[in-house]
C-alpha positions as CSV (number, residue, x, y, z in Angstrom):
1,X,156.1,193.9,153.3
2,X,159.3,196.0,152.8
3,X,162.6,194.5,153.8
4,X,165.2,195.5,156.4
5,X,165.5,199.3,156.2
6,X,169.1,199.2,157.4
7,X,170.4,197.0,154.7
8,X,172.0,198.7,151.7
9,X,170.2,198.1,148.4
10,X,171.4,198.1,144.8
11,X,169.1,198.2,141.7
12,X,170.9,196.9,138.6
13,X,169.5,196.4,135.1
14,X,170.5,193.3,133.1
15,X,172.1,191.2,135.8
16,X,171.3,187.8,134.4
17,X,174.2,188.0,131.9
18,X,177.7,187.2,132.9
19,X,179.0,190.7,133.7
20,X,175.9,191.9,135.5
21,X,175.7,188.7,137.4
22,X,179.3,189.0,138.6
23,X,178.7,192.6,139.7
24,X,175.5,191.7,141.5
25,X,177.0,188.7,143.3
26,X,180.0,190.7,144.4
27,X,177.8,193.5,145.8
28,X,175.6,190.9,147.6
29,X,178.8,189.6,149.2
30,X,179.4,193.1,150.6
31,X,176.0,193.1,152.2
32,X,173.8,194.6,149.6
33,X,170.3,193.4,148.9
34,X,170.1,193.2,145.1
35,X,167.0,194.0,142.9
36,X,167.9,193.2,139.4
37,X,166.1,193.3,136.1
38,X,166.1,190.6,133.3
39,X,164.7,190.6,129.8
40,X,165.5,187.6,127.6
41,X,165.8,184.5,129.9
42,X,163.7,184.0,133.0
43,X,165.5,180.7,133.6
44,X,168.9,182.3,133.6
45,X,167.6,185.1,135.8
46,X,166.2,182.6,138.3
47,X,169.6,180.9,138.5
48,X,171.1,184.3,139.3
49,X,168.5,185.0,141.9
50,X,169.0,181.7,143.6
51,X,172.7,182.3,143.9
52,X,172.1,185.9,145.1
53,X,169.6,184.8,147.8
54,X,172.1,182.3,149.2
55,X,174.3,185.3,149.9
56,X,171.7,188.0,150.4
57,X,168.2,186.6,151.1
58,X,166.5,189.9,150.5
59,X,167.4,190.0,146.9
60,X,164.7,190.1,144.2
61,X,164.3,190.2,140.4
62,X,161.8,191.8,138.0
63,X,161.2,191.5,134.3
64,X,162.0,194.8,132.5
65,X,162.3,195.8,128.8
66,X,164.5,198.9,129.3
67,X,163.7,200.1,125.8
68,X,160.2,200.9,127.1
69,X,159.7,203.7,129.7
70,X,156.5,202.0,131.0
71,X,158.4,198.8,131.7
72,X,161.1,200.7,133.6
73,X,158.5,202.6,135.7
74,X,156.8,199.3,136.5
75,X,160.1,197.8,137.7
76,X,160.6,200.7,140.0
77,X,157.0,200.4,141.3
78,X,157.9,196.8,142.2
79,X,161.1,198.1,143.8
80,X,159.2,200.5,146.0
81,X,157.0,197.7,147.3
82,X,160.0,195.7,148.4
83,X,162.6,198.3,149.7
84,X,162.5,201.6,151.5
85,X,165.9,202.8,150.3
86,X,168.2,202.9,147.3
87,X,171.9,203.2,147.8
88,X,173.2,202.2,144.4
89,X,171.8,202.0,140.9
90,X,173.8,200.4,138.1
91,X,172.6,200.7,134.4
92,X,174.1,197.5,132.9
93,X,171.5,196.4,130.5
94,X,172.7,196.8,126.9
95,X,172.4,195.6,123.4
96,X,175.2,195.2,120.8
97,X,175.4,194.1,117.2
98,X,177.0,195.5,114.0
99,X,175.2,197.8,111.6
100,X,176.5,198.7,108.2
101,X,176.4,202.2,106.7
102,X,174.7,203.4,104.6
103,X,172.0,200.7,105.0
104,X,171.1,200.9,108.7
105,X,167.4,200.1,109.3
106,X,165.3,202.3,111.5
107,X,164.4,199.3,113.6
108,X,168.1,198.5,114.3
109,X,168.8,202.1,115.2
110,X,165.8,202.1,117.6
111,X,166.8,198.8,119.1
112,X,170.3,199.9,120.0
113,X,169.6,203.5,121.0
114,X,166.4,202.8,122.9
115,X,167.9,199.9,124.8
116,X,171.2,201.5,125.6
117,X,170.7,205.3,125.8
118,X,166.9,205.7,126.4
119,X,166.9,202.8,128.8
120,X,169.8,204.2,130.8
121,X,168.3,207.7,131.0
122,X,164.9,206.7,132.3
123,X,166.5,204.2,134.7
124,X,168.7,207.0,136.1
125,X,165.7,209.3,136.2
126,X,163.6,206.9,138.3
127,X,166.5,206.2,140.6
128,X,167.1,209.8,141.4
129,X,163.5,210.3,142.3
130,X,164.1,207.9,145.2
131,X,167.6,209.0,146.0
132,X,166.8,212.7,146.3
133,X,164.4,212.0,149.2
134,X,167.1,210.2,151.2
135,X,169.3,211.8,153.9
136,X,172.5,209.9,152.9
137,X,174.8,209.8,149.9
138,X,173.8,207.4,147.1
139,X,175.4,206.5,143.9
140,X,174.7,205.8,140.2
141,X,177.1,203.9,138.0
142,X,176.5,203.7,134.3
143,X,178.2,201.1,132.1
144,X,179.3,202.5,128.8
145,X,182.1,201.3,126.4
146,X,185.4,202.5,125.2
147,X,183.8,202.6,121.7
148,X,182.1,205.8,122.9
149,X,185.4,207.6,122.2
150,X,186.6,205.6,119.2
151,X,185.5,205.4,115.6
152,X,183.9,202.0,114.9
153,X,182.5,202.3,111.4
154,X,180.4,199.1,111.7
155,X,178.7,200.1,115.0
156,X,177.4,203.7,114.5
157,X,174.2,203.5,116.5
158,X,175.8,201.5,119.2
159,X,178.7,203.9,119.7
160,X,176.4,206.9,119.5
161,X,174.3,205.3,122.3
162,X,177.3,204.8,124.5
163,X,178.7,208.3,123.9
164,X,175.3,209.6,125.0
165,X,175.5,207.7,128.2
166,X,178.8,209.2,129.0
167,X,177.3,212.7,128.5
168,X,174.3,211.8,130.6
169,X,176.6,210.7,133.4
170,X,178.2,214.1,133.6
171,X,174.8,215.9,133.4
172,X,173.3,213.9,136.2
173,X,176.5,214.2,138.3
174,X,176.3,218.0,138.1
175,X,172.6,218.2,138.6
176,X,172.3,216.0,141.6
177,X,175.5,216.8,143.5
178,X,176.3,216.6,146.4
179,X,173.8,213.9,147.5
180,X,174.2,211.6,144.5
181,X,177.5,210.6,143.0
182,X,177.2,209.6,139.3
183,X,180.1,207.9,137.5
184,X,180.6,205.7,134.5
185,X,182.7,202.6,133.7
186,X,183.9,202.1,130.2
187,X,185.1,198.5,129.7
188,X,187.4,197.5,126.9
189,X,187.3,194.0,125.3
190,X,186.3,191.4,127.8
191,X,186.5,187.6,127.4
192,X,182.8,186.7,127.8
193,X,182.0,184.4,124.9
194,X,183.3,180.8,124.9
195,X,182.5,180.5,121.2
196,X,184.5,183.6,120.3
197,X,186.4,184.2,117.0
198,X,190.1,183.7,117.9
199,X,191.4,185.2,114.7
200,X,189.4,188.4,115.4
201,X,190.7,188.4,119.0
202,X,194.3,188.3,117.7
203,X,193.7,191.4,115.7
204,X,192.1,193.2,118.7
205,X,194.9,192.2,120.9
206,X,197.4,194.0,118.7
207,X,195.6,197.2,119.7
208,X,195.8,196.7,123.4
209,X,199.0,198.0,125.0
210,X,198.8,195.6,128.0
211,X,198.5,192.7,125.5
212,X,195.7,191.0,127.2
213,X,191.9,191.1,127.4
214,X,189.9,192.1,130.5
215,X,187.7,190.0,132.6
216,X,184.4,190.6,134.4
217,X,186.4,190.8,137.6
218,X,188.2,193.9,136.3
219,X,184.9,195.6,136.0
220,X,183.8,194.4,139.4
221,X,186.9,195.9,141.0
222,X,186.0,199.2,139.3
223,X,182.5,199.1,140.6
224,X,183.8,198.5,144.1
225,X,186.2,201.4,143.8
226,X,183.4,203.8,142.9
227,X,181.2,202.4,145.6
228,X,183.9,203.1,148.2
229,X,184.8,206.5,146.8
230,X,183.5,209.6,148.5
231,X,185.1,212.3,146.3
232,X,184.6,211.2,142.7
233,X,181.6,212.2,140.5
234,X,181.1,212.9,136.8
235,X,184.0,210.6,135.8
236,X,184.4,208.0,133.1
237,X,186.6,205.1,134.5
238,X,188.1,203.4,131.5
239,X,189.0,199.7,132.1
240,X,190.5,198.8,128.7
241,X,194.2,197.8,129.0
242,X,195.1,201.0,127.2
243,X,193.0,200.2,124.1
244,X,191.9,203.9,123.8
245,X,195.5,204.9,123.3
246,X,195.8,203.0,120.0
């Protein structure tokens, strides 16, 4: 049985991690039903769902390996059985690890590019198939990275994948205007890992004009800004404390 057709619905990939979880919970607090995907930890995903359902009982979760098109399509098949509308899609699922030139293995390239770029593209494509048929404005928000515009020598496949997402954002924004607003958020360095390398952090901090790291809440605020906006599409919203200026 499909849920309340009047309630706004958000589909978000990778919402069992800290950033995705914060975004999903904040949207639930604004009245959205959340359908989120998870990949690595069903237990952590269930914890997220439990919290979401305390706020928005119509929320659901589904396993999805975004590196595989078939898995994305199955996730949307599940979505269609649960909901009759899609107001917002957020492509948050991502993978990140260093790769050293000139010895990058094909499997590492495929891991990063398939998860980040390919996964984002096919998630967006499935989302617009639903959104195009609706008689109201809907939105897609992609999550990229400031590295898309910087030269990080130890992260070539990762940064290429994020650059590609930024270009996809502009293509989809132009193709599906005016009914679908498509924008991207490019976070800078966020404090997410309690076991972080403080010496490395000190070096990064020197490159941030605002002299502080971001938090998941900074990204949540950016999401809410784009959700509320009626006249922005095809934009990259950089939340980086000025890091890109370095």
